[in-house]
C-alpha positions as CSV (number, residue, x, y, z in Angstrom):
1,X,0.0,0.0,0.0
2,X,2.8,2.3,0.8
3,X,4.4,1.7,-2.6
4,X,1.2,2.5,-4.5
5,X,0.7,5.7,-2.6
6,X,4.2,6.7,-3.1
7,X,3.9,5.8,-6.8
8,X,0.8,7.9,-7.2
9,X,2.5,10.9,-5.5
10,X,5.5,10.6,-7.8
11,X,3.2,10.5,-10.8
12,X,1.4,13.6,-9.6
13,X,4.7,15.3,-8.9
14,X,6.1,14.4,-12.4
15,X,2.9,15.6,-14.0
16,X,3.1,18.9,-12.1
17,X,6.7,19.3,-13.0
18,X,5.9,18.6,-16.7
19,X,3.2,21.3,-16.7
20,X,5.6,23.8,-15.0
21,X,8.2,23.1,-17.7
22,X,5.6,23.5,-20.4
23,X,4.4,26.8,-19.0
24,X,8.0,28.0,-18.6
25,X,8.7,27.1,-22.3
26,X,5.6,28.9,-23.5
27,X,6.6,32.0,-21.4
28,X,10.1,31.9,-22.8
29,X,8.7,31.7,-26.4
30,X,6.4,34.7,-25.7
31,X,9.3,36.7,-24.2
32,X,11.5,35.9,-27.1
33,X,8.8,36.9,-29.6
34,X,8.3,40.2,-27.8
35,X,12.1,40.8,-27.7
36,X,12.3,40.1,-31.4
37,X,9.4,42.4,-32.2
38,X,10.9,45.2,-30.0
39,X,14.2,44.8,-31.8
40,X,12.6,45.0,-35.2
41,X,10.5,48.0,-34.3
42,X,13.6,49.7,-32.8
43,X,15.6,49.1,-36.0
44,X,12.8,50.5,-38.1
45,X,12.5,53.6,-35.9
46,X,16.2,54.2,-36.0
47,X,16.3,53.8,-39.8
48,X,13.4,56.3,-40.1
49,X,15.0,58.8,-37.8
50,X,18.3,58.5,-39.8
51,X,16.4,59.1,-43.0
52,X,14.5,62.0,-41.5
53,X,17.7,63.6,-40.2
54,X,19.4,63.1,-43.6
55,X,16.4,64.7,-45.4
56,X,16.4,67.6,-43.0
57,X,20.1,68.1,-43.4
58,X,19.9,68.1,-47.2
59,X,16.9,70.5,-47.1
60,X,18.9,72.8,-44.8
61,X,21.9,72.6,-47.1
62,X,19.8,73.4,-50.1
63,X,18.2,76.3,-48.3
64,X,21.6,77.6,-47.2
65,X,23.0,77.2,-50.8
66,X,20.0,79.1,-52.2
67,X,20.6,81.8,-49.7
68,X,24.4,82.0,-50.4
69,X,24.2,82.3,-54.1
70,X,21.9,85.1,-55.1
71,X,20.6,85.4,-58.6
72,X,23.0,87.0,-61.0
73,X,21.7,90.2,-62.4
74,X,21.9,90.8,-66.1
75,X,24.2,93.7,-66.7
76,X,22.8,96.3,-69.0
77,X,24.2,96.0,-72.5
78,X,26.7,98.8,-73.2
79,X,25.9,100.8,-76.3
80,X,28.5,100.4,-78.9
81,X,29.7,103.6,-80.6
82,X,27.9,104.3,-83.8
83,X,29.7,103.3,-86.9
84,X,30.7,106.3,-88.9
85,X,32.7,104.5,-91.5
86,X,30.1,104.6,-94.2
């Protein structure tokens, strides 16, 4: 009788241990998925920020270049002396 009681207790313990391992594995999978998603989103955000910064810098450079080089004014044409060699 003692052996059957002990055997049943060991079976329950083994079943409980197996369930705990399964829950732990599922939790680890979920945490890994969240970490991967976070890393992917962070990479996308950093890439977007870099692209935005580059676009802002190029826009600022274009604006500065436009400000530095004013339009060239057309000089008035000088009147040539009249030809009197007729």
